[in-house]
C-alpha atoms as an extended CHARMM CRD file, in Angstrom:
* protein
*
        94  EXT
         1         1  MET       CA              0.0000000000        0.0000000000        0.0000000000  PROA      1               0.0000000000
         2         2  GLU       CA              1.4320000000        3.3200000000       -1.0570000000  PROA      2               0.0000000000
         3         3  MET       CA              0.9980000000        6.2470000000        1.2800000000  PROA      3               0.0000000000
         4         4  GLN       CA             -0.2240000000        9.5160000000       -0.1410000000  PROA      4               0.0000000000
         5         5  PRO       CA              1.7090000000       12.7430000000        0.6060000000  PROA      5               0.0000000000
         6         6  ARG       CA             -0.8470000000       13.9380000000        3.1740000000  PROA      6               0.0000000000
         7         7  ASP       CA             -0.5430000000       10.6240000000        5.0710000000  PROA      7               0.0000000000
         8         8  ILE       CA              3.2560000000       10.7530000000        4.9350000000  PROA      8               0.0000000000
         9         9  ILE       CA              3.3080000000       14.2920000000        6.2910000000  PROA      9               0.0000000000
        10        10  ASN       CA              0.7240000000       13.5960000000        9.0070000000  PROA      10              0.0000000000
        11        11  THR       CA              2.4420000000       10.4440000000       10.2450000000  PROA      11              0.0000000000
        12        12  CYS       CA              6.0190000000       11.7020000000       10.1430000000  PROA      12              0.0000000000
        13        13  SER       CA              5.2050000000       15.1630000000       11.4920000000  PROA      13              0.0000000000
        14        14  THR       CA              3.3480000000       13.7160000000       14.4570000000  PROA      14              0.0000000000
        15        15  HSD       CA              6.2810000000       11.4880000000       15.4050000000  PROA      15              0.0000000000
        16        16  TYR       CA              8.8110000000       14.2590000000       14.7770000000  PROA      16              0.0000000000
        17        17  LYS       CA              6.9280000000       16.6480000000       17.0450000000  PROA      17              0.0000000000
        18        18  THR       CA              6.5740000000       14.0300000000       19.7710000000  PROA      18              0.0000000000
        19        19  TRP       CA             10.3110000000       13.3250000000       19.8760000000  PROA      19              0.0000000000
        20        20  LYS       CA             11.2490000000       16.9920000000       19.5510000000  PROA      20              0.0000000000
        21        21  ASP       CA              9.0460000000       17.7920000000       22.5410000000  PROA      21              0.0000000000
        22        22  GLU       CA             10.6390000000       14.9610000000       24.5100000000  PROA      22              0.0000000000
        23        23  ALA       CA             14.0820000000       16.3400000000       23.6630000000  PROA      23              0.0000000000
        24        24  LEU       CA             13.0920000000       19.7800000000       24.9270000000  PROA      24              0.0000000000
        25        25  LYS       CA             11.9190000000       18.2400000000       28.2060000000  PROA      25              0.0000000000
        26        26  ALA       CA             14.9680000000       15.9910000000       28.6040000000  PROA      26              0.0000000000
        27        27  GLU       CA             16.8520000000       16.3240000000       31.8450000000  PROA      27              0.0000000000
        28        28  THR       CA             20.2380000000       15.1740000000       30.5800000000  PROA      28              0.0000000000
        29        29  ARG       CA             22.2550000000       15.8410000000       27.4840000000  PROA      29              0.0000000000
        30        30  GLU       CA             22.3160000000       12.0910000000       26.7700000000  PROA      30              0.0000000000
        31        31  GLU       CA             18.5100000000       11.8790000000       26.8040000000  PROA      31              0.0000000000
        32        32  MET       CA             18.2300000000       14.9770000000       24.6350000000  PROA      32              0.0000000000
        33        33  LYS       CA             20.5890000000       13.4810000000       22.0460000000  PROA      33              0.0000000000
        34        34  LYS       CA             18.6340000000       10.2120000000       22.0020000000  PROA      34              0.0000000000
        35        35  PHE       CA             15.3130000000       12.0010000000       21.5000000000  PROA      35              0.0000000000
        36        36  LEU       CA             16.7000000000       14.3460000000       18.8520000000  PROA      36              0.0000000000
        37        37  ASN       CA             18.0590000000       11.3810000000       16.8870000000  PROA      37              0.0000000000
        38        38  LYS       CA             14.5570000000        9.9190000000       16.8460000000  PROA      38              0.0000000000
        39        39  ALA       CA             13.0350000000       13.2490000000       15.8220000000  PROA      39              0.0000000000
        40        40  PHE       CA             15.5210000000       13.6760000000       12.9760000000  PROA      40              0.0000000000
        41        41  PHE       CA             14.8380000000       10.1070000000       11.8280000000  PROA      41              0.0000000000
        42        42  TRP       CA             11.1980000000       11.0490000000       11.2600000000  PROA      42              0.0000000000
        43        43  LEU       CA             12.1320000000       14.2820000000        9.5030000000  PROA      43              0.0000000000
        44        44  GLU       CA             14.5090000000       12.4220000000        7.1790000000  PROA      44              0.0000000000
        45        45  LEU       CA             11.9480000000        9.6680000000        6.5800000000  PROA      45              0.0000000000
        46        46  GLN       CA              9.3140000000       12.2280000000        5.5890000000  PROA      46              0.0000000000
        47        47  ASN       CA             11.6950000000       13.8580000000        3.1400000000  PROA      47              0.0000000000
        48        48  ASN       CA             12.7220000000       10.5220000000        1.6040000000  PROA      48              0.0000000000
        49        49  LEU       CA              9.1680000000        9.2200000000        1.2560000000  PROA      49              0.0000000000
        50        50  LEU       CA              7.8890000000       12.4450000000       -0.3060000000  PROA      50              0.0000000000
        51        51  MET       CA             10.7940000000       12.5370000000       -2.7270000000  PROA      51              0.0000000000
        52        52  LEU       CA             10.2380000000        8.9090000000       -3.7710000000  PROA      52              0.0000000000
        53        53  TRP       CA              6.5040000000        9.4810000000       -4.1410000000  PROA      53              0.0000000000
        54        54  THR       CA              7.1120000000       12.5340000000       -6.3310000000  PROA      54              0.0000000000
        55        55  ILE       CA              9.6630000000       10.7970000000       -8.5480000000  PROA      55              0.0000000000
        56        56  GLU       CA              7.5020000000        7.7020000000       -8.8950000000  PROA      56              0.0000000000
        57        57  ASN       CA              4.4410000000        9.7370000000       -9.8350000000  PROA      57              0.0000000000
        58        58  THR       CA              6.2230000000       12.0060000000      -12.2950000000  PROA      58              0.0000000000
        59        59  MET       CA              8.8440000000        9.7530000000      -13.9030000000  PROA      59              0.0000000000
        60        60  GLY       CA              7.8430000000        6.2620000000      -12.7690000000  PROA      60              0.0000000000
        61        61  ASN       CA              7.1230000000        4.9380000000      -16.2670000000  PROA      61              0.0000000000
        62        62  ASP       CA             10.8290000000        4.7720000000      -17.1390000000  PROA      62              0.0000000000
        63        63  THR       CA             12.2590000000        1.2930000000      -16.4150000000  PROA      63              0.0000000000
        64        64  LYS       CA             15.5970000000        2.6230000000      -15.1670000000  PROA      64              0.0000000000
        65        65  ILE       CA             13.8490000000        5.0890000000      -12.8950000000  PROA      65              0.0000000000
        66        66  LYS       CA             11.6130000000        2.3090000000      -11.5290000000  PROA      66              0.0000000000
        67        67  GLU       CA             14.6970000000        0.2430000000      -10.6750000000  PROA      67              0.0000000000
        68        68  LYS       CA             16.2860000000        3.1740000000       -8.8810000000  PROA      68              0.0000000000
        69        69  ILE       CA             13.0530000000        3.8470000000       -6.9840000000  PROA      69              0.0000000000
        70        70  GLU       CA             12.8960000000        0.2070000000       -5.8730000000  PROA      70              0.0000000000
        71        71  LYS       CA             16.4970000000        0.3440000000       -4.6270000000  PROA      71              0.0000000000
        72        72  ALA       CA             15.8030000000        3.5800000000       -2.7750000000  PROA      72              0.0000000000
        73        73  GLN       CA             12.6630000000        2.0890000000       -1.2190000000  PROA      73              0.0000000000
        74        74  LEU       CA             14.7080000000       -0.8810000000       -0.0260000000  PROA      74              0.0000000000
        75        75  ASN       CA             17.1360000000        1.5420000000        1.6270000000  PROA      75              0.0000000000
        76        76  VAL       CA             14.2540000000        3.3820000000        3.3030000000  PROA      76              0.0000000000
        77        77  ASN       CA             12.8000000000        0.0630000000        4.4940000000  PROA      77              0.0000000000
        78        78  LYS       CA             16.1770000000       -0.8990000000        5.9580000000  PROA      78              0.0000000000
        79        79  LYS       CA             16.3530000000        2.4160000000        7.8450000000  PROA      79              0.0000000000
        80        80  ILE       CA             12.8590000000        1.8160000000        9.2070000000  PROA      80              0.0000000000
        81        81  ALA       CA             13.8190000000       -1.7020000000       10.3060000000  PROA      81              0.0000000000
        82        82  ASP       CA             16.9920000000       -0.3820000000       11.9750000000  PROA      82              0.0000000000
        83        83  TYR       CA             14.9480000000        2.2890000000       13.7570000000  PROA      83              0.0000000000
        84        84  ALA       CA             12.4110000000       -0.2800000000       14.9590000000  PROA      84              0.0000000000
        85        85  SER       CA             15.2280000000       -2.5090000000       16.1880000000  PROA      85              0.0000000000
        86        86  GLN       CA             16.7190000000        0.3810000000       18.1610000000  PROA      86              0.0000000000
        87        87  VAL       CA             13.3470000000        1.2420000000       19.6770000000  PROA      87              0.0000000000
        88        88  LEU       CA             12.9640000000       -2.3680000000       20.8320000000  PROA      88              0.0000000000
        89        89  LYS       CA             16.4410000000       -2.2890000000       22.3880000000  PROA      89              0.0000000000
        90        90  ASP       CA             15.5590000000        0.9520000000       24.1890000000  PROA      90              0.0000000000
        91        91  LEU       CA             12.3460000000       -0.5710000000       25.5100000000  PROA      91              0.0000000000
        92        92  LYS       CA             14.1910000000       -3.6270000000       26.8430000000  PROA      92              0.0000000000
        93        93  GLN       CA             16.7080000000       -1.3980000000       28.6410000000  PROA      93              0.0000000000
        94        94  SER       CA             14.0780000000        0.7160000000       30.3750000000  PROA      94              0.0000000000
């Protein structure tokens, strides 16, 4: 299922704001850094997903472009999996 730009922005912005707010409330520099990393992940993810959506919907008929989009989507999926793995580690530690 492909997300539409409005869904991408709503989802990523919500998570970005949540982690940014947590960073602003953090009591230690270490906590702030951890929360900011999560916030920036969501900002970067939003940018990547919107860029891929735009390219796919404007130039997606070209076979070479489709291949590049698929490779980029695999990279995005790997980043999401790495993020989820880190969140699970953090939950186990707390």
